[in-house]
C-alpha angles and dihedrals in degrees: 000000000000125000089255091054090053090049092053091046093051091044092052090046091050092050092049092049091047093053091045091049093051102030094100094052101065101080091053100043098061117130112279097026109111107233146145116255104255125217117220113275097352101055110186094342100093099105091043093050090050089048092239093121135031117231089244090055090048090054092046092048090049090050094050093044095054101026110141093039119096092233146346135194128243128178125232098197105301094344119096112217123193112218114208116213106165111089095213090051088050089054092048094051100039099038117012096037096030092132088068091052106031099138141064129225101268103165094120095052095040086060095040100072136311087253094059090045089062094057113113098247090054098049122103140211120335092358090058093047093051095047093044091055091047094048099041094086089058092066103045120126093256092053092048088051090060089059094048093092092054092052091046090052090055091049092050090048090057094045090050090052092053092048090052090050091054091054096044131076118275114286092004089119096033095259124108122238130209103194105299092345126095115222108215134183093220099198092058091041094053092041087061092046092051090046093054094045092051092044092056101035099041107025103026093239126137110214134160109208095182098054091034102035094171099048112147097245093055094044092050090046091054090048090053089069098039094086096127131245094248092058091050091050091051092049090052093044103044106008098155094051093049091048089057090055093044097245111160139177097237126049113244091243090067095054090044090051094055092043091053094049095048098043094045091049092049091050092049093049094048093046096048099030094242117170120190129176097242142109094265091056091050091050090050089053090047090050089056091046097240101112113101128201106227091189098052129087093185121111120218110182112209091230090062099039129070113236127222120269124200093269090053091054092049091047094054092050090049095049088048086059097042093047095044108036105073098019093055095047093046091048092051091049092055092047093050091046092058092044089052096051096041109058093180093058091044093050093048091049092048090051090053091049092048091049092049090050091052092050090049096048093252095314136097126224129195090251093049091051092051090047095059103107100186093047088053089050091053091049092048093050091049089052089050095053097040110031126143109288094243145330121233138215132190123218113242099189138005112301134174119214102220100219140105103307102018116227127207116218121196130203112292093022111135133221134179136206108223100223093169091055094046091051092051096046111117089208088068101026115027113222090008096186091063119091103231120161089184088081086077101045120120092265098049108030094078088060092063115101102238089212090059096051109065110147092152099033130255140269128012089329093061113133107286092209096052092127092054094042094054095048103057097074095045091053097050091039096058092045093052098038095043087058093046119108090224 
């Protein structure tokens, strides 16, 4: 081949790649449709890929740029994503017209491992509805109450460790001291706390990740999240091609590790008649069909509902870990940061905790914890300032967004609800960058638009473990602050 032939070949190849890289954009870049200008192949993701902008900042910038419009379109690589800004439109899509948007974008987890694909958040259609109805009784208030003792034990274990560190010589326990003050790297500290809570409440394992920093459960948990940015980008960019070649997010050894733990624990409990107040026990009861939902009036005949198999049980324990490990520790870091820099808020919270301890004879109960109004206000404000960036939905059948201009969505089209933008909107939360628990006091909380405060999502797809998620910080908070000198 001559040099000119090579030039023509490369030119043709470039043209073909260009049209492939932009072919999904055309329907969403028509005149009148508010949208970002996409770059071939990468869409709106340039600043994020170059690490110049966090995904949360991208969502917030998108929200501020198009605020006042009902929607706008951004592009995650080759995939157009409609971002919904109007709260009434959010309600229509996520609640009233839920049957048009019943699923989430699960490409990453479908490619991760068959185990992760069976986790409740990643299920679709009828399978999701059946499993949701089966699993709902596991996460009622009464069931979460049975796990309260396990969480409290983890909290006390951490407080005891810190007290020992204060009494020991510097660095003897692996934590630096500055006089009578411990110097902690909170993210790592709360990662270990979240790890131990999930280990005991979901998997039935008692671990101490501070005294045994390299225990296998914690190390494998860390490895679960060390999947690499480049691999994630490839899975987002060419998911179908990577699925053909068997490329996944998580190494097989991680899925095998969790399978082994859960199945071995189930076998031991059934063989020795062990009963423990944790998630695994509730799932075992659910698997046998003898766990009732005292809060539900719905009937789900066994003949019409698929039951859980062993892989389903393992998958729910794993997603409990994946969903709770990093999010819980990050959430607790932000809360403690604001308590540390605002002495008035910290003092008021400590006074409430001390008063609750006095009323309980020096002990906390599940009911007492849930009755602490100011603690709930602090938690709610933390969730407002640091929620997930967005929640997504996938269109199941043709749907027209009735707005100006109208927009036709086809099956497999994606949309997101920009929670981070809603929570930072001064129209809903005045002075949104200020940490102010008083937004959620009895006088003010009824003024909040419920469609603009969505820390756990909205509609039938709202987080099933919302009661558990919102209780971890209060428990560790009262343990730490009640032992604080002030």
